N, C-alpha and C positions, 0 to 999 in steps of 0.2 A: 504494500500500500504506500503510495506517495502522497503525503499530506500537502495542503495548499502552501505551506511555508517551506517545502522542499525536503522535509524529513522523510526518511523511508522507514517503514515498519513492517513487521510480520505478525499477523493475527493467528492465534492457535486456540482451539477449543479442545482441551485435554479430555473432555468427556467422549470425544469422537475420534481422537487420533493421538499419535505419539508426539513427543517433544520435537520441535523443529531444531535439530541439533546444530546445523550449520548457522542458522540465524542466531542461536544462543551464543555460539562461539564468537561471532562477529559483532555482537551487540554492545553498544555503549550503555544502554539503559534497558532494563527488563522490568516490566510492570505486571503485577498480578492483580486481577480483578476479584475482590472478595465481597460479593453482594449478600452472601448467606452463610450461615454457620457451617453447613455441610461443605460448601465450597472452600471455606477457610481451612477446615480440618484436612481436606484432600490436598490443599496447596502446600501444607507444611513440609512433607518430604520432598516435594518438587523444588521448593525454595532452597532447601539444603543441597539438593543435587546441583541446581543451577549455580549456587554460590561456589561450590567446589569446582564446577566445570569452567566457569568464567569468573575468576575472582576479581578481575579489573572492572567488570560492569557494575554500574550503580543499580541497586534493586529498589523497587517501589511497590508498595501495596496500596490499593485504592478501593473504595467502596465502603458500605456501611460497617462491615466487620473489621476493617483495617484500624481505625482509631480505637475501637473497643479493645483490640488486642495489641496495642502499640508496644508496650514494654517487652512482651514476649517476641514479637516480630523483629524488634531491633536487636535482640540477643541473637537472632538467626542471621543477622547481617543486613537487614533491610534498613536503608538509610533514609527513605522518604515514605511518609505515611500521609495519605490523603483520604478525606471522607467528604460526603456531601457533594458539593460542586467541585469536581476534581479536574475538569478540563484545563483550566488555566495553570494549575500546578503541574500537570503532565507536560504542558507546552513549555513552561519555564525550565523544567528539568531537561527536556530534550534540547533546549537552546543552551543549556549550561549556565543559565542566569542564576540558578539556585541549586545547591547540591543537597540541601537538607530541608525538606518541607515537613511541616507538622500540622496536624489538624487543630487549628486554633479553636479555643472554646468560645470566642466572640462571635459576632454576626457572620453568617456565611457570605462569602464573596460571590457576588452575582456574576454570571457568565453569559456570554452571547452564545446561545445554543446553536449548534451546527447539525446538519443532517448526518446521522450515523453512517459510517462506511463499514461494510462487512466483507470486503474482498478477502479471500483466503479462508473464510470459514466454510464449513460443510454446507451443501445445499439444504434448503428448508425442508425438503421431504425426508431428510434424515432425523429431523427433530420431532418432538411430540406433535401429533395432529389432533384435530377435533373429530370425535366420533358422534354422528347424529343421523338417525333414520337409516342406519346401515351404510352410510357414506363416510369416507375418510377425507376430511378437508385439510389440506396443507395449511399450517398455521405460522404466522409471523408474530412479532412482538414489538411493541413500542411503548413510549411513556408520554402522557399528556401533561404530567406534572411530577415533581419530586418532592419528597418530604411529606410532612403531615402536621396539621395544626392541633392535633390531639396529643395527649400525654399518657397513653396507656403504659402501665409500669413494666410489662413484659416485652414491649416492642423494641427492636433494635434501632428503629428509625428515630426514636425520641432522644437518646443521648447525643446523636449527631445533629439533628435538625432543631431540637429544642422547641417544638411547637410551630415551626415555620414550614412553609412549602413554597415551591417555585412552579409557576405555570410555564410550560413549553409553548412557544407561539404556534398557533394553529397551522400556519403555513409550513413550519418545520415538521410537525406531526404528520401532515398530509404528504409531504415530500418523502418522509421515511416510509409511510404506508405504500405510497406509489411505487417506490423501488422494490418493496417486498412483493407487491402484487405482480410486478414484472418478473419477479423471480419465482412466481407460482403460488403465492399465498392466496387462500380463499377464506381465511379466518384470521383475525388479529386479536391477540391478548394484550390488553392494556395493563402494564405493570405498576401503575400508580398505587401507592399504599392505600389511598382512598380517592376514587374517581370523583366523588362529590365534595372534596375539600373546597373546590371552586365550582359550584354548580353551573354558573353562567358560562364559564370556560368549557366545562364538559358538554353543555348543550351545543355550543358553537362547533366543537370538535366532531360530535357524532352527526350533526346536521351536514357539515361539510363532507365528512366521510361518506354518508349515504348518498349525497348528491352526486359525488364523483364515482362511487363504487357501490351501486345499489345491490349488487350480488354478494357483497361481503357480509359475513357475520363477525361478531366480536364478543368478547367477554370482559367484564370489569370487576373490580373489587370495591365494595362500598360498606361502610360501617352500618350496623343495625340502626343507630340513632339517625343517620343520614337517610336511610331508607324510609324512616318514618317522617322526618322533617321535610324531605323532598319527594314524598311519594307521588306528588302530582307529576313528576317527571318520568315515572315508570312507564307510562304508555309511550312516551317518546323513545325510550330505550327499546321497547318492544318493536316499534314501527321502523326504527332505523337499523334493525338487524342484531340486536343484543341476544345472543344465544342463552346466556345465563349470567347471573350475578353471584360472585363469591363474597361471602361475608363472614368475618371472624367472630362467630357467636361465642366461641371458647368454652362456655359453660351454661348450664341452666340453673345453677345455684347462685342465688343473689349474693351470698356471702363471698363466694369466690370472685364473682364479677366485681364486687366492691373492692376487694384486695387488688385485683388487676387494674382497677380504675378504667373499666371498659366504657362507662358512660351509658350503659343500658341495663335492663333488668330481664328476668325470665319473661315477664308479661310483654315487654317490648319485643322480644324475640318472637313470641307467638303472634303478635300483631304484625310484625314484619313479614312473617310467613303468609299470613292472611292477605295482606295488601299486595304482595308480589303475585300471589295466585289470582287475585281479583284483576290484576293488570295483565295477566298472561305472561309474566316474566319468571323463568325458572330460577329458584334460589338454591345455591349450593353452599350450605354453612360448613365452616371448619370448626374444629374443637381442640381443646387441650384437656382431654378427659382425666388424665392422671396428674394431680397436683398434691401438695402436702395435705390438702383439706378434702380430698376425695374420700368418700366412704363407699362400701359395697352397696348400700341402699341407694346412694346418689348415682352410682354408675348404672345400676339396674333401672333407675328412673330415667336416665338419659336414653337407654335403649328402648324402654317402654314408650317414651314420648316420640322418638323417631318413628317407631312402628305405628303409633296412633296417628301421627301426622302424615304417614306415608312418605317420609323423607329419606328412608334408608337408601333408595336408589340415587338420591341426590348427594350422598355423602361418600367420599372416597374412604374405603375401609381403613386405610392407614390413619385417618383422623380419629378413629376409635381406639387407637393403641398408643398415642403419643404421650410422653411425659413432659412436664414443664421444664424448659431449659432456662438456666440462670447463668448467662454468659458474663464475662467481664463488663463492668459498666452498667449492668442491669439496674433499673430503678426499683426492682423488687427488693434490693438490698437496703432500701429506705426502711423497710419493715423490720422491727426488732425480732418478730417471730421468725422471719426468714433468716436473719443473721445468726440466730441461735441454732437454726436447723442445719445450715450448710457446713460442708467441710472445707478444707483449704482448696484454693483454685487448682484444678487439674489441667496442666498445660498440654496434656495429650488429647483430652476431650474438649478442652477450651470451655469448661463450665465449672461452676461451683456445684459439686455433687451433693445430692440430698437423698435421704432415705425416708420412706413413709413410716410413720409410727406403727402402722399395721403392715408387717412384712409381707403378708399374703397379697396385698394390693400391688406391691412391687413385683411379686411373682406373677400375678395376673397380667400386668402390663407386658412383661417379658414374654409370657406365653402367647399373648395376643399378637405381638410383633412377629413371632414365628408362624402363627396361624395365618396371618394376613399375607406374609411372604409366600407361604406354601400355596395358599389359594390363588395368588396371582400367577405363580408358576403353572398351576393347573388350568388357568384361563377361566376361573369362576367369575360369575357376574357379581356386581355389588350386592344384589339381593341375596344370592347364595352365600356370599361371605358373611353378610349380616346375620343370616340364619345360623351359621356355624358359631359366630360370636355369641349370639343369644343362647344357643344350646350350651356352650361352655360356661357361661355365666349363670344361667338359670337351671341348668341340669335337665332341661326339657325343650322340645321343639318350640319355635316361635308361633304366635297365633295365626300368622299368615303363611301360606305356601310360597316359598321363595321362587318357585317356577311359574307362579301365576303371572299372566301378562300384566305389565305395568300400566298404571292409569294413563301415562303419556310417555313418549320416548324422551329420555333425559339426555341432553347433550353433555359431553364431558371430554376433557383432554386426556390423551393416552397416558401421560405422566402426571400423577396428582401432585399438587403443590404442597410443599411443607418446607420448613427451614432446614 
């Protein structure tokens, strides 16, 4: 890739290919994108390998999880840490204007957004696609905004953005989508932490998208409280091609929701389900079912409610097996009860480990992870996997036949989202 200012670069996605050894050997600057916890863990041995292979190159880590893990990354030999709006920092490093960038705690530096360039990356058809009505639609990815104006305690966006968000100009978003459509995309995932942080901006984006690409479908992530506050916009999402809305419900326990500072209640979640259905918009909630405050009764109640609301086909099975992550910088550490619970920071797993007071719930979470992985290998449907989970937890078959035809065909991405 040759950037506009003359710098040459090589892009590599290590989820789909090997290290570009020649590029590494010749590079002056090697930057690792760390947008998620899993990506950061996978990057650690690669950073060590690259450091040994090309000790003269400057190493940079950027993305949400870079500033959260700054002390550890620097001990690995990473000299530049960028979070939030990282483009200007990367450019300065490439120009040699600055050799040691740090993610400052003050206001985020505003950038002039550019259309992303993806030359050298695998073709879109190799990535996760949308499945809907028996069709596989090649999917692309873009952002209409970055950051979030909310302060949920468990969210990695908050320590970096501190309640701020940045809107990407509509023309930049459309140009990015246009390039991906030319590369074969027929569905677009919007990666915004919350698409309705700026509802007016969101409206302009989806209207412009639908005018130019009426055949495109898309999906977005929206908080439960925003689904309620801006429920009048749900028909617009439906009419402009929104296949489904992801929402981090996290829990149906009001005590847990308050600790996470989610900004919604169990009743709000139920109302959001009702309003989305009334508008004809598929809602795909995500959960953190295993927290220090989870009980057997509470987990059974979650399964019961999903069955009662006929939401099991909407929920990726992995969402019913996840444990709460407490990474470095987590605002959960504001809570005294959490500080008493966690052990020393684990630099291999990049978390503060915790054990549930009831060891049987930790055993259940581990068993469910194995079950979900096995079901996926066998090609089981979401409903079939939910039935296996129900039977494991309740010791009896679920009230509904998992092979019964669904009320509606539920769109979903082949690779479920989680940190």
